[in-house]
C-alpha positions in Angstrom: 14.5 -21.6 2.1 12.0 -19.3 3.9 14.7 -16.8 4.6 15.8 -16.8 0.9 12.2 -16.3 -0.2 11.6 -13.3 2.2 14.9 -11.8 1.1 13.7 -12.0 -2.5 10.4 -10.2 -1.6 11.9 -7.0 -0.1 15.6 -7.2 -1.0 17.5 -5.0 -3.4 17.6 -7.5 -6.2 14.2 -7.7 -7.8 12.4 -10.3 -10.0 9.0 -10.0 -11.6 7.8 -12.9 -9.4 9.0 -11.2 -6.2 7.2 -8.0 -7.2 4.0 -9.9 -7.8 4.1 -11.8 -4.5 5.0 -8.6 -2.6 2.1 -6.9 -4.3 -0.4 -9.6 -3.3 0.7 -9.4 0.3 0.6 -5.6 0.4 -2.8 -5.5 -1.3 -4.1 -7.7 1.5 -2.7 -5.4 4.1 -4.0 -2.3 2.3 -7.5 -3.8 2.1 -7.4 -4.7 5.8 -6.3 -1.1 6.7 -8.8 0.6 4.4 -11.9 -1.4 5.2 -11.1 -2.0 8.9 -9.9 1.5 9.3 -13.3 2.7 8.1 -15.0 1.1 11.1 -12.5 3.0 13.3 -12.5 6.4 11.7 -15.6 6.4 9.4 -13.5 7.2 6.3 -11.7 5.3 3.7 -8.0 6.3 3.8 -6.6 5.2 0.5 -9.4 6.7 -1.7 -7.8 10.0 -2.6 -10.3 10.4 -5.5 -13.2 10.4 -3.1 -11.4 12.7 -0.7 -10.7 15.3 -3.3 -14.2 15.1 -4.6 -15.6 15.5 -1.1 -13.4 18.5 -0.6 -14.9 20.1 -3.8 -18.4 19.3 -2.7 -17.8 20.7 0.8 -16.2 23.8 -0.6 -19.4 24.6 -2.6 -21.6 23.8 0.4 -19.6 26.1 2.6 -18.4 23.3 5.0 -14.9 24.6 5.1 -14.0 22.6 8.2 -14.6 19.4 6.2 -12.5 20.9 3.4 -9.6 21.3 5.9 -10.1 17.7 7.1 -10.0 16.4 3.6 -6.9 18.5 2.8 -5.1 17.2 5.9 -5.9 13.6 4.7 -4.6 14.4 1.2 -1.4 16.0 2.4 -0.8 13.1 4.8 -1.1 10.6 1.9 1.3 12.8 -0.2 3.7 13.0 2.8 3.7 9.2 3.2 4.5 8.8 -0.5 7.3 11.4 -0.3 8.7 9.7 2.8 8.8 6.4 1.1 10.6 7.8 -1.9 13.2 9.5 0.3 13.9 6.3 2.2 14.2 4.2 -1.0 16.4 6.7 -2.9 18.7 7.3 0.1 19.1 3.5 0.7 19.8 3.0 -3.0 22.6 5.6 -2.9 24.0 3.8 0.1 23.6 0.4 -1.7 21.6 -1.0 1.3 20.0 -4.4 1.0 16.9 -2.9 2.8 16.1 -0.2 0.4 12.6 -1.5 0.0 12.3 -3.0 3.4 12.8 0.2 5.4 9.4 1.7 4.4 7.7 -1.5 5.4 9.4 -1.5 8.8 8.2 2.1 9.2 4.7 1.1 8.2 4.8 -1.8 10.7 5.9 0.6 13.5 3.1 3.0 12.6 0.5 0.3 12.6 1.7 -0.8 16.1 1.3 2.8 17.2 -2.1 2.9 15.7 -3.1 -0.4 17.3 -2.1 0.7 20.8 -2.7 4.4 20.7 -5.5 4.7 18.2 -8.2 5.0 20.8 -6.3 7.8 22.5 -5.6 9.6 19.2 -9.3 9.5 18.3 -10.0 11.1 21.7 -7.5 13.9 20.9 -9.0 14.6 17.4 -9.9 18.2 17.1 -12.9 19.7 15.5 -11.0 20.3 12.3 -8.2 17.7 12.0 -8.5 14.0 12.6 -5.1 12.6 13.7 -6.2 9.0 13.2 -7.3 9.7 9.6 -4.0 11.5 8.9 -2.0 8.6 10.3 -3.8 6.0 8.2 -3.5 8.2 5.1 0.2 8.6 5.7 0.6 4.8 5.9 -1.4 4.3 2.7 0.7 6.8 0.8 3.9 5.2 2.2 2.9 1.8 1.0 1.5 2.8 -2.4 4.7 4.7 -3.2 6.8 1.8 -2.2 5.2 -0.8 -4.4 5.1 1.7 -7.2 8.8 2.1 -7.1 9.5 -1.6 -6.6 7.5 -2.6 -9.6 8.2 0.5 -11.7 4.6 1.5 -11.6 3.3 -1.8 -12.8 1.6 -2.8 -9.6 -0.5 -0.7 -7.2 -1.9 -2.1 -4.0 -4.3 0.7 -2.8 -5.6 1.9 -6.2 -8.3 -0.6 -6.8 -10.0 1.7 -9.4 -7.0 1.4 -11.6 -6.8 -2.4 -11.1 -10.4 -2.9 -11.9 -10.1 -0.7 -15.0 -7.2 -2.7 -16.3 -9.1 -5.9 -15.6 -12.0 -4.5 -17.8 -9.5 -3.6 -20.6 -8.0 -7.1 -20.6 -11.5 -8.7 -20.5 -12.5 -6.5 -23.4 -9.5 -7.8 -25.4 -10.2 -11.4 -24.3 -13.8 -11.3 -25.6 -13.0 -9.3 -28.7 -13.9 -11.2 -31.9 -11.1 -10.6 -34.4 -12.8 -12.2 -37.4 -10.9 -11.7 -40.6 -7.9 -9.6 -39.6 -6.8 -7.1 -42.4 -3.2 -7.6 -43.6 -0.7 -5.9 -41.5 -3.1 -5.5 -38.6 -2.2 -7.3 -35.3 -4.8 -9.5 -33.7 -6.4 -8.2 -30.5 -5.3 -10.6 -27.8 -5.6 -10.4 -24.0 -2.6 -10.5 -21.8 -3.8 -13.5 -19.7 -0.8 -13.4 -17.4 -1.5 -9.7 -16.6 -5.2 -10.4 -16.2 -4.4 -13.1 -13.7 -2.1 -10.8 -11.7 -4.7 -8.0 -11.6 -7.5 -10.4 -10.5 -5.3 -11.8 -7.7 -4.5 -8.2 -6.6 -8.2 -7.3 -6.5 -9.1 -10.5 -4.6 -6.2 -10.0 -2.2 -7.5 -6.5 -1.4 -11.0 -7.8 -0.9 -9.8 -10.6 1.4 -7.8 -8.2 3.4 -10.8 -5.9 3.6 -12.9 -8.7 5.0 -10.2 -9.7 7.5 -9.6 -6.1 8.6 -13.3 -5.3 9.0 -13.8 -8.5 11.0 -10.8 -7.7 13.2 -11.8 -4.1 13.9 -15.4 -5.1 14.6 -14.4 -7.6 17.2 -11.1 -6.4 18.8 -10.9 -2.7 17.7 -7.7 -0.8 17.0 -5.5 -3.7 18.2 -6.4 -5.5 15.0 -3.6 -3.7 13.2 -0.9 -5.4 15.2 -1.1 -8.7 13.3 -0.8 -6.7 10.1 2.3 -5.0 11.5 3.8 -8.4 12.3 3.2 -9.5 8.7 5.0 -6.4 7.4 7.8 -6.9 9.8 8.3 -10.5 8.8 8.5 -9.4 5.1 11.1 -6.7 5.8 13.3 -8.1 8.6 15.7 -10.2 6.5 17.2 -7.5 4.3 17.4 -5.2 7.3 19.4 -7.8 9.2 21.6 -8.2 6.2 22.5 -4.5 6.5 23.1 -4.8 10.2 25.4 -7.8 9.7 27.3 -5.8 7.0 27.6 -2.8 9.3 28.9 -5.0 12.2 31.5 -6.7 9.9 32.8 -3.3 8.7 33.0 -2.0 12.3 35.0 -5.0 13.4 37.4 -4.6 10.6 37.8 -1.0 11.1 
């Protein structure tokens, strides 16, 4: 039963329920990386709006080294998203079961690397470019692109601004007083199911943030290892399905 459930979360065949549950899990992971990572690198790594704004501010102030640091973070996020898209599209062409699992396995591997090598990477950070920030931004771009493709842009796990905006829109419709509706005009009604999904996504991100910050505060970089284990558990079943299929073909062949 558990194997079937995990396969539904990251397998090739998708359902709205699987998309939601995967979104909740990834929102928790994103919150943990973003909030916990802040304690490690003193920067939020999924907040591209803030990074681009700070680049503009620093350009005006003449702090061009900080502009370069912001640009490296932005490009790392974009590279992560591009990498995710390449992996998913290639896997779809090959009709792999693990089309959506492979980016998660890569994310899990990178989080393990960050957990064991983060302290050394931070020691190697140059005056201009922060390797730890670039790695975390790459991971965030990788994950956000994955859930965007999985849910056809209906779910985002690192873009809390959009989630909170959509919550506000649904609440506005929920509290709207329709009164006497003119003929031919539809009533303003909130999508309660969507409001529930958005709220759980936001709460998952917050809960992950609390867990990540607590972990980084008390154990440091190694706190990302449990997150990598969660991602690995989510992705392992479809990956093993592809391995078994490959072995069968090799034995026949």
